[in-house]
C-alpha positions in Angstrom: 7.6 -28.6 -30.0 4.0 -29.9 -30.6 5.0 -33.0 -28.4 6.2 -30.5 -25.7 3.3 -28.4 -25.9 1.0 -31.4 -25.5 3.0 -32.7 -22.4 2.7 -29.2 -20.9 -1.0 -29.1 -21.5 -1.7 -32.7 -19.9 0.4 -31.5 -16.9 -1.3 -28.3 -16.7 -4.8 -30.2 -16.7 -3.6 -32.4 -13.9 -2.2 -29.6 -11.7 -4.4 -26.6 -12.3 -7.4 -28.1 -10.2 -5.1 -28.8 -7.3 -3.6 -25.4 -7.5 -7.2 -23.7 -7.7 -8.4 -25.8 -4.8 -5.6 -24.8 -2.8 -6.1 -21.2 -3.5 -9.7 -21.4 -2.7 -9.0 -23.2 0.6 -6.6 -20.2 1.6 -9.2 -17.8 0.7 -11.9 -19.5 2.8 -9.5 -20.0 5.8 -9.0 -16.0 5.6 -12.9 -15.6 5.5 -13.4 -18.1 8.5 -11.0 -15.9 10.6 -13.0 -12.8 9.7 -16.2 -14.8 10.5 -14.9 -16.1 13.9 -13.8 -12.7 14.8 -17.4 -11.1 13.9 -19.0 -14.0 16.0 -16.6 -13.8 18.8 -16.9 -9.7 19.0 -20.7 -10.1 19.1 -20.6 -12.9 21.7 -18.3 -10.5 24.0 -20.6 -7.5 23.7 -23.6 -10.0 24.8 -21.6 -11.0 27.8 -20.6 -7.4 28.5 -24.4 -6.9 28.8 -24.9 -9.7 31.2 -27.3 -11.4 28.7 -27.8 -15.1 29.5 -26.7 -17.4 26.7 -28.8 -20.3 27.8 -32.7 -20.6 27.7 -32.5 -22.6 30.9 -30.3 -25.5 32.5 -26.4 -25.5 32.3 -24.7 -28.8 32.5 -21.3 -29.5 34.2 -19.3 -28.6 31.3 -21.2 -25.2 30.7 -23.1 -26.1 28.0 -26.9 -25.3 27.6 -29.2 -28.3 28.1 -32.2 -26.9 26.4 -35.5 -25.6 27.7 -39.2 -24.4 26.8 -39.6 -23.0 23.3 -39.6 -19.4 23.2 -40.9 -16.8 20.5 -38.9 -18.4 17.8 -40.5 -21.6 18.5 -37.4 -23.8 18.2 -38.8 -26.8 19.7 -36.2 -29.3 20.9 -33.5 -26.9 19.5 -34.4 -24.5 22.2 -31.1 -23.9 23.7 -30.3 -20.1 23.3 -32.2 -17.6 25.2 -34.5 -15.3 23.5 -32.6 -12.2 24.6 -29.3 -13.9 23.5 -30.8 -14.3 20.0 -32.2 -10.9 19.8 -29.0 -9.2 20.6 -26.9 -11.4 18.4 -29.3 -10.5 15.4 -29.0 -6.8 16.5 -25.5 -6.9 16.5 -24.8 -8.9 13.4 -27.4 -6.7 11.5 -27.9 -9.6 8.8 -29.0 -8.9 5.2 -31.5 -11.7 5.4 -32.5 -14.6 7.9 -34.6 -17.6 8.1 -35.8 -20.0 10.8 -36.9 -23.6 11.6 -40.6 -23.4 12.0 -41.5 -19.6 11.8 -41.7 -17.6 8.7 -39.3 -17.1 6.8 -38.5 -20.7 7.0 -35.1 -22.2 5.9 -36.8 -24.7 3.5 -34.5 -25.0 0.4 -32.6 -28.2 1.1 -33.3 -30.7 -1.6 -32.7 -28.4 -4.5 -30.7 -30.0 -7.3 -29.6 -26.2 -8.3 -28.4 -24.4 -5.2 -27.7 -21.5 -7.4 -28.9 -18.3 -5.4 -30.0 -20.1 -2.3 -27.6 -18.7 0.4 -28.7 -21.4 3.2 -28.1 -25.2 2.8 -30.6 -26.5 5.4 -34.2 -27.4 5.6 -36.6 -26.0 7.9 -37.9 -28.8 10.6 -35.8 -31.3 8.7 -32.3 -33.1 9.2 -31.3 -32.1 5.7 -28.4 -30.3 4.7 -26.1 -30.0 1.7 -23.0 -30.2 3.7 -20.6 -33.0 3.6 -17.6 -33.8 5.7 -13.8 -33.3 4.7 -13.6 -37.2 4.4 -16.9 -37.6 2.5 -18.1 -34.5 0.3 -22.0 -34.2 -0.4 -23.1 -36.6 -3.0 -26.7 -36.2 -3.6 -27.0 -39.6 -5.4 -26.0 -41.2 -2.1 -27.8 -39.0 0.1 -25.0 -38.8 2.6 -25.0 -35.1 3.9 -24.3 -34.1 7.4 -27.6 -33.9 9.2 -28.9 -30.3 10.3 -29.9 -31.1 13.8 -27.0 -28.9 15.1 -27.6 -26.0 12.8 -31.2 -25.8 11.7 -32.5 -23.2 14.4 -32.0 -20.2 12.4 -29.7 -18.9 9.5 -28.4 -15.2 9.1 -27.0 -14.0 5.9 -24.3 -11.3 6.6 -23.6 -8.7 4.3 -20.2 -10.2 3.2 -22.0 -13.2 1.8 -21.1 -15.8 4.9 -23.9 -17.5 6.6 -24.2 -17.9 10.3 -26.2 -20.9 11.6 -27.5 -21.2 15.1 -28.5 -24.6 16.4 -28.9 -26.7 19.6 -29.1 -30.3 20.6 -26.3 -33.0 20.9 -23.7 -31.1 22.6 -24.9 -27.8 21.6 -25.6 -24.9 21.5 -23.6 -24.4 18.2 -22.9 -21.5 16.0 -21.7 -22.8 12.6 -20.3 -20.5 9.6 -20.6 -21.2 5.9 -18.1 -18.5 4.9 -19.1 -18.3 1.2 -22.8 -19.2 1.4 -24.4 -22.5 0.3 -24.5 -21.5 -3.4 -20.7 -21.4 -3.7 -19.5 -24.8 -2.5 -17.5 -27.0 -1.6 -19.9 -27.0 1.3 -17.7 -29.1 3.2 -16.9 -29.0 7.1 -13.1 -28.0 7.3 -13.0 -26.2 3.9 -15.7 -23.5 3.7 -17.8 -24.7 6.8 -16.7 -24.2 10.5 -18.0 -24.9 13.7 -18.1 -22.9 17.1 -18.9 -24.6 20.3 -20.8 -22.4 22.6 -20.6 -22.5 26.5 -22.7 -20.3 29.0 -19.8 -17.8 29.2 -17.5 -18.4 26.2 -17.2 -19.6 22.7 -14.4 -21.9 21.4 -13.7 -23.2 17.9 -14.3 -27.0 17.6 -10.9 -28.6 18.2 -9.9 -26.2 21.0 -9.2 -27.8 24.3 -12.5 -28.4 26.1 -14.5 -28.9 23.1 -13.8 -32.6 22.4 -13.4 -35.9 24.3 -9.7 -36.7 23.9 -10.6 -40.4 24.8 -13.0 -40.6 21.9 -10.3 -38.8 19.3 -7.2 -40.8 19.8 -5.9 -38.1 22.2 -5.9 -35.2 19.9 -8.3 -33.4 17.3 -6.9 -33.6 13.9 -7.7 -31.5 10.9 -7.3 -34.3 8.3 -9.8 -36.0 6.3 -8.5 -39.3 7.5 -9.4 -38.4 11.1 -13.1 -38.4 12.4 -16.2 -39.8 11.2 -17.0 -39.9 7.4 -20.7 -39.1 7.8 -22.4 -37.9 10.7 -25.6 -36.9 12.2 -23.8 -34.8 14.9 -20.7 -32.6 15.0 -19.1 -34.5 17.9 -21.4 -37.5 18.5 -24.8 -37.7 20.0 -23.9 -36.3 23.5 -21.4 -33.9 21.8 -18.5 -35.4 23.6 -17.5 -38.4 21.3 -15.8 -38.8 18.0 -15.7 -35.4 16.2 -16.6 -35.3 12.4 -14.2 -35.3 9.8 -13.0 -31.9 9.1 -14.6 -30.5 12.4 -11.1 -29.9 14.0 -10.0 -27.7 11.4 -12.2 -25.1 12.9 -9.6 -24.7 15.8 -6.6 -25.7 13.7 -6.8 -22.8 11.4 -7.5 -20.1 14.1 -5.0 -21.4 16.8 -2.2 -22.7 14.6 
């Protein structure tokens, strides 16, 4: 009996972490669907009021090309119009917020202990605590996903999710950490998901029109073995290249 119990204990020790991880993933996918619905509803309301998404120029793909910094002083990340941000904030009605260069700043990246820190980026920095599906964040290796595409501003919603706005490199982008930076695993494709923003619509990364098929073997796969292991950008420097590992899960879990 003792031998049998010992075997059961060993099997449980091996299998339980896997089971718990799968349960957490299912919960996070459900939160992602809710978050996307929230962002989508806000975007549609903004479109209904004929508020421009882009600060200035729009390229042939319908993406914002940046412009002159506005009252949010976003510098090179200035893609979203001031009117869009104002209305987006009003609709989301966040519990807290932080910004790139103006107060209050998103400046907690780099803390060894992320407990109680709801955002995982650094103001005016490329730093984040987010890893990819293929390569989780490992501080000792300093291999996080950089923050260029999400460090314009961050909004903490009342349900604990965090919505990031960012420009540059194929942006603008809206990305969502469904359970906040303090919870983890802080991986793209597990609790962090990405929305590609156009001048008249939004689409989850991995949907038709959000990625270059030629650069991604003809399809966008939700797999740790697909996409780049670590990346400065969500979909290459131009936003139209190889997608980061886990990036395609954003569409996979919504459109499947």
